[in-house]
NUZA-984573 format. One line per field, with one value per residue: residue in one letter; x, z, y of N, C-alpha, C in turn. Coordinates in steps of 0.001 Angstrom, whole numbers, plus 524288, in hexadecimal, padded with zeros to 5 digits. Layout:
BEGIN
code = (a,...) $
n.x = (X,...) $
n.z = (Z,...) $
n.y = (Y,...) $
ca.x = (X,...) $
ca.z = (Z,...) $
ca.y = (Y,...) $
c.x = (X,...) $
c.z = (Z,...) $
c.y = (Y,...) $
END
This chain:
BEGIN
code = (m,g,t,l,a,k,i,q,e,y,f,f,g,n,l,n,n,s,e,y,a,n,y,m,a,r,f,r,g,l,f,r,k,v,e,d,d,d,d,d,r,p,v,i,e,s,a,d,e,l,i,g,s,d,a,l,g,i,s,e,e,m,v,t,a,f,d,t,d,l,a,l,l,n,d,l,v,n,q,s,r,i,s,d,e,t,a,l,l,a,d,e,d,k,h,r,d,e,l,i,v,y,f,t,t,t,i,s,q,t,r,k,s,p,l,a,a,q,k,n,a,a,i,s,l,y,n,q,v,k,p,y,v,g,i,y,k,l,a,d,q,q,e,t,q,q,i,n,g,l,l,l,d,m,e,k,e,p,n,k,t,n,i,a,t,l,g,l,t,a,v,l,d,e,l,k,a,s,n,q,r,f,i,e,l,t,a,q,r,t,e,g,r,a,a,a,t,i,e,n,s,k,a,v,r,s,r,l,d,p,i,y,d,d,m,v,l,l,a,t,s,t,n,v,l,k,l,t,a,e,t,t,a,f,v,v,a,v,n,a,l,i,d,e,t,k,a,r,y,n,q,r,i,g,i,a,k,a,n,k,n,k,k,d,p,d,d,d,r,p,v,m,g) $
n.x = (8142B,806D0,7FF18,7F868,7EAB0,7E1CB,7D6B0,7D074,7CEF0,7C313,7BA27,7AE5A,7A6FF,7A21B,79AC5,78D3F,7833E,77EE4,7864D,78EE4,78B64,789F4,7942F,79907,7934E,795F7,7A0AA,7A08C,79CA8,7A518,7AA8E,7A966,7A341,7A90A,7A41A,7A2AB,79B23,795C4,78B69,787C6,78A24,78B40,78214,78707,78F40,79121,796E7,79FB7,7A9BA,7AD13,7B655,7B960,7B651,7BD78,7C687,7C974,7CC7F,7C4CF,7BC68,7B1DC,7AB29,7AC72,7A83C,79DF7,79AAC,79BA1,79456,78B11,789FE,789D8,78080,77995,77B89,777FD,76D61,76B24,76D20,76538,75CD4,75D32,75687,74D98,74CD6,74B1F,7414A,73BB5,73C1E,73692,72D06,72A07,728BC,720AD,718D0,716F4,71317,7099B,7045D,702D4,6FC09,6F340,6F048,6EE1C,6E5D4,6DDD3,6DCB5,6D9A8,6CFCD,6CA7F,6CACA,6C57E,6BB4E,6B6F8,6B5BE,6B0C5,6AC4A,6A282,6A30D,6AD6B,6AD86,6A5E2,6AA51,6B375,6AF83,6AAA3,6B34A,6B97A,6B555,6B816,6C2BF,6C5EB,6C8E5,6D2FF,6D8EA,6E47F,6EA68,6F461,6FA9A,6FC2A,70379,70CA1,709AB,6FF75,6FB18,6FC44,6F516,6EBE1,6EB54,6E9C2,6DFCB,6DA48,6DB6C,6D5CF,6CBB9,6C9CA,6C895,6BECC,6B172,6A90B,6B285,6BB30,6B792,6B59B,6BF9E,6C40F,6BE35,6C240,6CBF1,6D409,6D7C1,6E18D,6E809,6E5B5,6E8EE,6F3AA,6F5CB,6F39D,6FB77,70459,70357,7046B,70EA9,71396,71144,716C8,72124,72256,721C1,72AB9,7328F,730FF,73334,73DA6,741FA,73FC1,7462A,74FA7,75D34,76372,76D87,774F2,779B4,7836A,787FE,788CB,78F7E,79856,79BC0,79D43,7A552,7AF88,7AFF9,7B034,7B9AA,7C0B5,7BF54,7C301,7CD6B,7D0FE,7CF70,7D640,7DFC5,7E069,7E14D,7EB39,7F184,7EE82,7EE01,7E5B3,7DFA6,7D512,7D3AC,7D846,7D1BD,7C8A6,7CB72,7CD1B,7C30F,7BD75,7C220,7BEFB,7B45A,7B432,7B808,7AFD6,7A7C9,7AB69,7AAF9,7A033,79C65,7A137,79C75,79209,792CB,79666,78DCD,7865E,78A9A,78A73,77FB6,77CD8,781DE,77C3D,772E7,77596,774CC,77C70,7857D,7848A,78626,78AF5,79874,79DB9,7A47C) $
n.z = (72354,72469,727F4,71DB5,71BCC,71C08,7185C,721D1,72381,7244F,728B0,72355,723D4,72D21,72F07,72F53,7254F,7256E,72AEE,72476,71AE1,71E36,720A6,716AD,7111D,71649,714B9,709ED,70996,70B94,702FE,6F60D,6EA07,6DE10,6D362,6C59B,6C20F,6C8C3,6CB1B,6CC41,6D57A,6DFBE,6EA35,6F384,6F43E,6FBD3,6FF16,6FA0F,6FDB1,70028,6FDB5,6F0E1,6EA08,6E24F,6E5B1,6ED38,6E808,6E50C,6DC20,6D3BA,6D07B,6D841,6E0D8,6DD95,6DD46,6E7D7,6EC3E,6E7E8,6EC40,6F6C1,6F779,6F581,6FE53,70646,703F6,70660,7110E,71470,711EA,7196A,720E1,71F43,72553,72EE3,72D33,72C55,73685,73B7E,736B8,73AE8,74568,7447C,7404D,7488C,74FB6,74B12,74AFE,755A1,757D2,751E8,756CE,760D4,75EB0,75A2D,76212,76AAB,7677A,766C8,77134,77660,7743E,77C8E,783BD,78F12,78D70,78636,77D1A,7798A,77852,77083,76847,766AE,763CE,75A63,75497,7546E,74D29,74407,7448D,74568,73BD5,73AB8,742B3,7468A,73DED,73F17,73E03,733BB,72773,7255D,71D91,71B5B,7251A,72612,71E9D,722CC,72C27,7285D,7245F,72D9A,732BA,72C07,72CF7,73772,73755,73489,73844,74112,7456A,74742,74F30,7570C,758FD,75D67,76675,76BC7,76DB4,76690,75E63,75DAB,75D18,7535A,74D2A,74EDD,74ABA,74043,73DFA,73FFA,73891,72F81,7308E,72F8B,7251F,71FFF,722ED,71E30,713BE,712FE,714AE,70C28,70403,70614,70436,6F9B8,6F576,6F767,6F594,6ED10,6EE9C,6F9BA,70605,70882,6FEE9,6FA69,70162,6FFE6,6F68C,6F85C,6FFC7,6FAB4,6F3DF,6FABB,6FFDF,6F7A5,6F5CB,6FF2C,6FEE2,6F5F8,6F925,701AD,6FCC8,6F5D5,6FCE9,7004E,6F754,6F249,6F9AB,7005E,707AE,70786,704B6,70D50,7153E,71285,7141A,71EEC,72235,71F1C,72574,72F27,72E48,72DC6,737BE,73DCE,73A6A,73DF3,748BC,74A54,74743,74EB1,75786,755C1,755F4,7600C,765F9,762F8,7671F,771B0,7737A,77173,77980,781E3,78085,781FF,78B7E,78F99,7900A,798D6,7A115,7ADDC,7B18C,7B5A6,7C10F) $
n.y = (6E9DB,6E6BF,6DB58,6D51D,6D5CD,6CB56,6C3AE,6BC3E,6AE59,6A72E,69DAF,69B80,693E9,69118,6987F,69BD8,69CB2,6A6C3,6ACC0,6AB5D,6AFAE,6B9E6,6BCE0,6BC1E,6C381,6CCAE,6CCC6,6CE03,6D7E8,6DE25,6E138,6E6B5,6E35E,6E561,6EBD9,6EDD2,6F467,6FE6F,6FF96,6F5F3,6F169,6E7FD,6E567,6E3BC,6EA70,6F4B7,6FCFA,705E8,706AB,6FCD7,6F2B8,6EE8F,6E293,6E016,6E4DE,6DE39,6D5BA,6CF2D,6C938,6CDB1,6C5C6,6BE59,6C37E,6C489,6BA03,6B7B4,6BEAB,6BACA,6B0A4,6B350,6B8AE,6B074,6AA60,6B0FC,6B0DF,6A681,6A66C,6ACF1,6A6B4,69F42,6A205,69CE1,693E8,69870,69C91,6936A,68FA6,6979B,69634,68C93,68F51,69697,6907F,689AE,690CF,69441,68AE1,68924,69146,68E6E,68500,688C4,68F96,68911,6819B,6878B,68B13,68181,67DEC,685DE,68434,67F81,6870B,68DB7,69715,69C75,6A2D7,6A198,696C3,694FE,69AB9,694FB,68B28,68D9E,69110,68834,68124,68630,6868E,67C63,676CA,67A37,6768A,670D3,673E3,67720,66EB9,66D08,66D95,677FC,67FF1,67D1E,67E73,68929,68CE6,68900,68E6A,6986F,696EA,694E3,69E89,6A520,6A102,6A311,6AD8F,6AF7A,6B20E,6AB0B,6A8C8,6AF96,6B628,6AEE9,6AB4E,6B415,6B45D,6ABD8,6AF70,6ADF1,6B39B,6B8B3,6B01B,6ABE4,6B445,6B404,6AA41,6AC13,6B366,6AD4F,6A565,6AB40,6AEAE,6A525,6A2BB,6AAB4,6A87F,69ED6,6A1BB,6A7E5,6A071,699D4,6A0A7,6A283,698A6,6977C,69EDB,69AF9,698AB,68FDA,68C90,688DD,68DFE,689DA,68746,69133,6964B,69045,693E8,69E69,69EA1,69C2C,6A4B8,6AD20,6AAB2,6AC15,6B6BC,6BAF2,6B79C,6BCE7,6C755,6C7FB,6C5BE,6CE15,6D61E,6D446,6D4A0,6DDD5,6E611,6EEA6,6F90A,6F768,6ECBB,6E7FE,6EB8C,6E662,6DBD5,6DC03,6DE7A,6D591,6CE05,6D1BA,6D00F,6C533,6C2C5,6C6A5,6C02A,6B680,6B854,6B9D3,6B01C,6A986,6AD7B,6AAB4,69FAE,69E66,6A1FE,69AA6,6917B,693F2,694B2,68A79,68533,688F7,683DE,679C4,670ED,66A9D,67035,675C9,66FAF,66CC3,66C58,660AC,65D7A) $
ca.x = (80F39,80348,7FD1C,7F414,7E5C5,7DF54,7D1A5,7D0FF,7CBB4,7BEE4,7B6DD,7A8EE,7A38C,79F30,796AD,78840,7824F,77DEE,78B5C,7922C,7895B,78AF8,799BF,79A34,790E6,79912,7A59A,79F6A,79BB9,7A9FF,7ACB9,7A575,7A437,7AA14,7A12A,7A403,796C1,79468,785CB,78675,78CCE,78808,77FD9,78A7F,792C3,78E4F,79A67,7A3D8,7AEE6,7AEA6,7BA41,7B726,7B815,7C21E,7CB09,7CAC6,7CDF8,7C042,7B9EA,7AC42,7A882,7AC94,7A48A,798B2,79990,79AF7,78F5B,786CC,78959,7886A,77AE2,776FF,77BFE,77477,7681A,76A9F,76CD4,75FF3,75924,75D66,7521A,74947,74C72,748AD,73BBF,73969,73B68,73256,72839,728A4,726C8,71BA4,71508,715A2,70FE9,70443,70202,70123,6F77E,6EED5,6EEB4,6EBB1,6E0E3,6D9DB,6DBDD,6D6AE,6CA5B,6C84E,6CA1C,6C1DD,6B5EB,6B529,6B5DB,6ABED,6AA31,69F55,6A4E6,6B222,6AC26,6A32A,6AE18,6B70D,6ACA8,6A9F2,6B863,6BBBE,6B386,6BAE6,6C85F,6C6FF,6CBD4,6D86C,6DBA7,6E89F,6ED15,6F9E8,6FD6E,6FCBA,70852,70CF7,706A6,6F9EB,6F990,6FBE5,6F02C,6E79C,6EB14,6E734,6DA38,6D83D,6DB35,6D17E,6C6C4,6C90F,6C745,6B92C,6ADDF,6AA1B,6B789,6BE7B,6B571,6B668,6C535,6C4D2,6BBC6,6C5D6,6D0FB,6D7F2,6D900,6E739,6EA79,6E523,6EC42,6F906,6F619,6F3E2,700AE,70821,702C5,70697,7145F,71533,710E7,71B09,72611,7226F,722FA,73035,735D9,73069,7360D,74331,74388,73F7A,74A91,75485,76139,764A4,772A3,77502,77DC8,7887E,78A15,78A35,7941F,79CD5,79D9F,79EFE,7AA46,7B43A,7B01A,7B212,7BF40,7C39B,7BF23,7C67A,7D2CC,7D239,7CFCA,7DB13,7E428,7E095,7E341,7F0DC,7F43A,7ED17,7EC4F,7E397,7DCCB,7CFCF,7D3D8,7D964,7CCF9,7C500,7CD48,7CC1F,7BD68,7BBD4,7C3EA,7BB93,7AF62,7B50B,7B85B,7AA8A,7A4D7,7AD48,7A8F9,79A90,79BA3,7A2A8,7986D,78D6A,793F2,796AE,78877,783CA,78CB0,7888D,77A30,77C9C,7836E,777F3,76EC4,777A8,7750C,78136,78998,783AC,786E9,78F35,79D1A,79DF4,7A9B5) $
ca.z = (7208E,727A1,725D5,71A19,71DAE,718D6,71A75,724C0,721EE,727FE,726D9,72394,723E6,7320B,72F32,72CF6,72067,72681,72C48,71FC5,71732,72072,71FF1,71127,70F85,71883,711CA,704CA,70A49,70C7E,6FE0A,6F209,6E4E6,6DA3A,6CE89,6C17A,6C1C0,6CE0F,6CBEA,6CCDB,6DA1C,6E301,6EEDE,6F802,6F495,6FE94,7005C,6F629,70015,7009C,6F9EB,6EC8D,6E999,6DEF5,6E8D6,6F07E,6E48E,6E46E,6D718,6D3B3,6CFFB,6DD59,6E430,6DBC0,6DF17,6ED83,6ED4D,6E659,6F026,6FBBF,6F71F,6F61E,703C6,7095B,7030C,70945,7169A,7154F,7116E,71E25,72421,71E50,729DC,732FE,72BEE,72D88,73C31,73CBF,734F5,73EBF,74A10,7433F,73FA9,74DDD,7522B,74902,74CCB,75B04,7579C,74FEB,75AEE,7650B,75CC0,759A6,76727,76DFC,765B3,7683D,776E4,77841,77382,781B9,78733,791F9,78BA1,7819D,77886,777AB,776B0,76B7C,7645F,765AE,760EE,75511,7520B,753E6,74839,73FCF,7452F,74561,7373D,73AF5,7470B,744B7,7392C,7404F,73CA3,72E0D,7252B,7262E,71A00,71C26,729F7,724F3,71BE8,72668,72FE1,7258B,72432,732E8,733C3,728F0,72F52,73C85,7367D,73378,73CC4,74661,74772,7492D,75435,75ACE,75A4E,7610D,76B67,76E5E,76E89,7632C,759EB,75D81,75B7B,74DA6,74AE2,74F0E,746F6,73B17,73D70,73FC8,7337B,72B95,7311A,72D53,71F6B,71E41,72396,71A21,70ECD,71325,7140F,706C2,700C3,706EA,70198,6F415,6F3E0,6F92F,6F1B4,6EC92,6F0F3,6FF60,70807,7085D,6F9A3,6F98F,7048C,6FD8F,6F240,6FA8C,7029F,6F778,6F1C7,6FF0D,700A5,6F366,6F6B4,7038C,6FD0E,6F263,6FC24,704C1,6F920,6F3DF,70129,700AB,6F28E,6F0D8,6FEB0,700DB,70C96,706CF,704FA,712BB,71837,71143,716D1,7247D,722FB,71EAF,72A35,73371,72D71,72F44,73D77,73FD8,73931,741AF,74DF5,74A6C,7470F,753D1,75B33,754D5,757CF,765C1,76806,7620E,76AE3,776DD,773CF,7719E,77EC5,7857A,77FC7,78327,79135,7911A,790FE,79DEC,7A532,7B15E,7B146,7BA22,7C324) $
ca.y = (6E902,6E3AE,6D66C,6D5D5,6D3A7,6C74D,6C1FF,6B76C,6A9E9,6A5E1,6996B,69D3C,68F62,690BA,69C7D,69A68,69F87,6AC4A,6AF1E,6AB2E,6B38B,6BF0B,6BE10,6BCFB,6C874,6D0FE,6CCB3,6D04E,6DD7C,6E0FE,6E31B,6E77D,6E115,6E97F,6EB2A,6F18F,6F814,7001F,6FF2A,6F071,6EF92,6E490,6E7CD,6E327,6EEE9,6F8D5,70151,7066A,7064A,6F769,6F12A,6EBA2,6DD2C,6DFDE,6E67A,6D9B7,6D17C,6CBBF,6CA33,6CEBA,6C0BF,6BBDB,6C644,6C332,6B4B1,6B814,6C147,6B750,6AC81,6B5AE,6B9C3,6AB6F,6A8C0,6B449,6AED6,6A1A2,6A7C5,6AEF8,6A265,69C16,6A3AA,69949,69080,69B91,69CED,68E50,68F81,69B3B,693B3,68890,69206,69906,68C45,687E4,694DE,69438,685FB,68A03,694B9,68B5D,68164,68BD7,691B9,684F7,67F0C,68B2F,68AF5,67C6A,67D8C,689DA,68254,67DC8,68B8E,68EBD,69C13,69B62,6A5B0,69F03,69174,6954A,69C7D,690AC,6871A,68F97,6913C,682FF,67EE3,688CA,6859B,676BE,674FD,67C09,6740D,66D4E,675A8,677F8,669F0,66CDE,66F9D,67DA2,68332,67BD4,68106,68EC5,68DD6,687E4,692C6,69CB5,695AF,695AB,6A42D,6A754,69F49,6A594,6B30B,6AFB4,6B21A,6AD0E,6A6D8,6B3D4,6B7E9,6AAA6,6AB42,6B86A,6B2C2,6A833,6B20D,6AB6C,6B6F6,6B992,6AB2B,6AB98,6B85C,6B213,6A5EA,6AE83,6B5B4,6A90B,6A2D1,6AECA,6AE6F,6A01C,6A34B,6AE13,6A5AA,69ACE,6A45F,6A977,69BCB,6980D,6A45F,6A1A7,693DC,69850,6A21E,6987F,697BE,68A4F,68B9E,6896C,69175,68732,687D2,696B2,69763,68D9A,6973C,6A366,69DFE,69CF9,6AA12,6B05E,6A993,6AEA3,6BC61,6BC17,6B6DE,6C133,6CC34,6C7BE,6C622,6D379,6D967,6D357,6D634,6E32C,6E825,6F3EE,6F9CB,6F545,6E703,6E691,6EC96,6E22F,6D725,6DCDA,6DE49,6D01D,6CB5E,6D36B,6CD5E,6BFBB,6C2A1,6C76C,6BB6A,6B293,6B9A1,6B8E0,6AA75,6A76B,6AF17,6A767,69A6D,69EAB,6A26D,695A0,68DBC,69574,6933E,684C9,6839D,68A3D,6800A,67496,6705E,667DE,67405,67835,66BD1,66E18,6691B,65D36,65D21) $
c.x = (80BC6,80187,7F868,7EF28,7E3B3,7DA51,7D242,7CD60,7C795,7BB7C,7B124,7A510,7A049,79AAA,79194,7874F,78191,78309,78EE1,7907F,78A6F,790B2,79AE5,797E5,79419,79E74,7A4D7,79EA7,7A098,7AC82,7A862,7A723,7A4D4,7A73E,7A2E8,79FE8,7950C,78E9D,7841C,78916,7893A,7863B,783AA,78E59,78FE1,791BD,79EEE,7A947,7B0A2,7B2A0,7B7B1,7B953,7BCFA,7C706,7CCC7,7CC79,7C98D,7BD66,7B40F,7A931,7A837,7A899,79EEE,7971B,79890,795A9,78AB4,785CF,787F4,78295,777B9,7770E,77856,76ECF,7672F,76A33,7675F,75BEC,75926,75901,74D6B,74884,749E9,742CC,738F5,7385F,736ED,72D0A,7265C,72657,72155,71767,7134B,71206,70A51,70175,6FFC8,6FC37,6F2A0,6ECBA,6EBE7,6E64B,6DCA3,6D8A8,6D89D,6D0EC,6C7C0,6C71A,6C60A,6BC2F,6B38E,6B50F,6B0A7,6A95F,6A76D,6A167,6A9B6,6B0ED,6A99D,6A6DB,6B1BB,6B471,6AC04,6AF1A,6BA8C,6BA37,6B674,6C0BF,6C9C8,6CA0E,6D1A7,6DB82,6DFC2,6EB84,6F2E5,6FD37,6FE72,70223,70813,7095A,700CF,6F7E3,6F8C8,6F6A9,6EB7A,6E6FD,6E86E,6E152,6D79F,6D785,6D6B4,6CC3E,6C5AD,6C7DE,6C16A,6B61C,6AA67,6AF66,6BACE,6BCB0,6B651,6BC1B,6C664,6C29A,6BF64,6CB3D,6D55C,6D97F,6DEE1,6EA20,6EA35,6E88A,6F1EF,6F9C5,6F691,6F94F,704DC,707F4,70511,70C88,71673,71532,71583,72055,726A2,723EE,728B7,733CF,7359C,7337E,73BE1,7451B,7438D,7442A,74FD7,75846,762A4,769C9,77269,779B8,7832B,78B18,78BE7,78F32,798FF,79EFC,79FBE,7A45B,7AF10,7B48F,7B22A,7B7EB,7C293,7C3BC,7C2F6,7CC33,7D478,7D2E3,7D4D4,7DFD3,7E4C7,7E2C5,7E923,7F3B4,7F324,7EADE,7EA68,7E0CB,7D764,7CFCD,7D4E5,7D490,7C8F5,7C676,7CC1A,7C646,7BB67,7BD66,7C093,7B649,7AFD3,7B544,7B2F6,7A739,7A65B,7AAD7,7A32C,79963,79CCE,79E9F,79392,78E35,7941D,79158,7859B,78599,78AAB,782DA,77986,77DEC,77F23,773AB,7707A,77836,77A02,78597,78920,78471,78B79,793CD,79D7A,7A38D,7AB31) $
c.z = (723CB,724EB,72255,71C29,719EC,71B7E,71D07,722B3,72618,72596,727A5,72407,728C5,7325B,72CFC,72836,72135,727B3,72784,71BDA,71925,71FB1,71A43,70F34,71184,715F2,70C85,70536,70B23,70776,6FA0E,6ECF0,6E0F6,6D528,6CA99,6C11C,6C73F,6CF35,6CCDF,6D1A0,6DD5F,6E7F3,6F361,6F889,6F6FE,6FFE0,6FC7D,6F87F,700F4,6FC65,6F5A5,6EC3E,6E63E,6E1F3,6EC8B,6ED3A,6E382,6DF68,6D7AE,6D36D,6D546,6E10B,6E2A7,6DDA3,6E4F8,6EED2,6EC18,6EA7C,6F584,6FBDB,6F7D4,6FBD1,7073C,708B0,70643,70F24,717E9,71538,71636,721DB,72371,72302,72E6F,7321C,72D2A,7335F,73DDB,73B25,738EC,743A7,74917,742A3,744FC,75087,7502E,74A7B,75249,75B32,755D6,75430,75F52,7636F,75C9C,75EE1,76AC4,76C89,7676C,76E12,778F3,77746,778B0,785AA,78A09,7906A,7866D,77CAD,7762D,77583,7714E,76715,762D2,7627E,75B39,75207,750F2,74EB2,7438B,73FDA,74490,74093,7376B,73F83,744D2,73FE3,73A1E,73EF8,736C1,72C55,72536,722AF,71A4F,72110,72919,7226F,71F80,72A75,72D4F,72543,72972,73412,730D9,72B5C,73472,73C09,7359E,73898,73CA9,7489E,749F3,74E88,75871,75C8F,75E3D,7666B,76E85,76F59,76B3E,75E75,75954,75BB0,7558A,74AEA,74AB2,74B40,74168,73A13,73CE0,73A83,72F23,72BD8,72EBA,7275E,71D5A,71EAF,71F78,714E7,70E98,71245,70E75,70313,70142,70420,6FBB1,6F21E,6F531,6F4A7,6F1B0,6EF45,6F6D9,70116,707CD,7030C,6F8A1,6FC8A,70240,6F8EA,6F447,6FD24,6FF31,6F517,6F5F3,6FFE3,6FC81,6F42B,6FAF9,701DF,6F980,6F556,6FF4F,70142,6F710,6F803,701E8,6FBF8,6F0F8,6F5A5,6FE52,70617,70C38,70730,70A8D,71627,71749,71438,71CAC,725AC,722BB,72397,72EEB,73317,72F05,73537,73FEE,73F02,73CE2,74709,74E5E,74A52,74C64,757F7,75A9C,756F4,75DC2,7683F,76774,765FF,77062,7779B,77431,77712,782C1,78539,78157,78906,792FC,79279,7965A,7A26C,7A8B3,7B0C4,7B637,7BC13,7C48B) $
c.y = (6E565,6DEB5,6D77D,6D321,6CF87,6C589,6BCAF,6B32D,6A8EB,6A1A8,69AE0,698B5,68EE2,6949E,69A58,69DDE,6A55E,6AF23,6AF78,6AF64,6B913,6C095,6BF69,6C221,6CD17,6D145,6CF5D,6D630,6E0B7,6E2EF,6E3A9,6E4EC,6E57C,6E83C,6EF3B,6F5D8,6F97D,6FF88,6F988,6EE21,6EC1F,6E74A,6E7C5,6E7A9,6F37C,6FD80,70175,705C3,700A7,6F61B,6EDE8,6E628,6DCBC,6E158,6E222,6D50F,6CDB5,6CD24,6CB1F,6C9A4,6BDF4,6BE5F,6C4E6,6BDC9,6B4AC,6BA67,6BDBE,6B326,6AEAC,6B6E9,6B4BE,6A9B0,6ABEF,6B285,6A9EB,6A29F,6A9C2,6AA92,69EE6,69D8F,6A012,695B9,69362,69BF3,697C8,68DD8,6930B,698F6,68FA4,68B0A,6944B,694E9,68A31,68BCA,694B5,68F34,6869E,68D67,691C9,687C7,6844F,68DBA,68D8A,6825C,68277,68B1A,685DE,67C1F,68160,68854,6807D,68245,68C3E,693E5,69B38,69DF1,6A30C,69995,69182,696F8,6980A,68C5E,688AC,68F7E,68BCF,6807C,6813F,68772,67FDA,674E1,67673,679A9,67045,66F23,676A3,6732A,6698C,66EBC,6758E,680D0,6820B,67E7E,686DD,6900F,68CF8,68C42,69774,69BD3,69684,69B76,6A6BB,6A5E0,6A218,6AB65,6B3BD,6AFF5,6AD46,6AB5B,6AB1F,6B5B4,6B3CC,6AA4C,6AF8C,6B709,6AF2D,6AA95,6AFCD,6AEC0,6B7BD,6B4B2,6AAA6,6AFA7,6B684,6AD8B,6A80C,6B0BC,6B17C,6A64C,6A627,6AEC9,6A95D,6A059,6A673,6AB5F,6A165,69D2B,6A5F0,6A4D3,699C5,69B85,6A382,69CCF,69488,69B5C,69FA9,6979F,69201,6890F,68C5B,68C9C,68EF6,687D4,68D69,6980C,694D9,690A2,69C6B,6A2FA,69EDF,6A26E,6ADC8,6AF99,6AC3D,6B48C,6BDFE,6BBAA,6BB57,6C655,6CC5C,6C86E,6CBAC,6D71E,6D8BA,6D5A7,6DBDC,6E5EE,6EDC3,6F449,6F744,6EF52,6E535,6E751,6E84D,6DD39,6D78A,6DC5F,6D8A8,6CD1C,6CCD3,6D0B0,6C7A3,6BF34,6C330,6C28E,6B701,6B376,6B86A,6B306,6A805,6A8C4,6ABB4,6A1E9,69A52,69EDC,69D36,69190,68EE2,693E0,68D57,682CD,684AA,68625,67A88,673EC,66DB3,66B9E,6767F,6745E,66D51,66A52,665DE,65CAA,6579C) $
END
């Protein structure tokens, strides 16, 4: 008689939230939740050939608790994009600041142009632009409103024609686009914060861990006490998933260490004999 298959132990604490959520979602996808009403089956059940949770000794209540917390964790992982939006906002704000400075400075300096057409256009524009000089120093939302005001004023004549004379039309077009991107990113970040779940990922993971451990123990025990080809296949599939997760984690850590060494000049020092 061959050795009975059992699910290997693995410490998930080293995984980041994205890796952890990915593993738990894929683990969950290896079995289906058995429902009394076929019309009320959960979305996660995508193939009838998947082994049922009851055949693994896992209760419906346990699966429901697991699914609830996994959904919460996935929401939290998605919300981590808020930090990305903050970084994008900073970049976009810097870009529009540069455009404002270039636009106003060019107009100011061109008042000394030896070309009459440019000089006259710049003098005329300067009086209209002067109230907006320095708006890049304002708080973000105040700056946004001031840029909108500048754009509206520059659409009026003779401002629009004078801007074309100075070759600044493309600069204003880019400022308009940049300001709109900033508005959209701000809205996305606000929406993300409003939808944020009160519970943090650490709390959710602390609940998921014991549920997962119980599921694994029940599945392994069932495979020992009520051995079937399906229970063994499930155990093998989970072990394969764990091996893959280990490999991906080790790969990520290896790449991070390699990149760190490249940035560390001390590592490139020659060995002194």
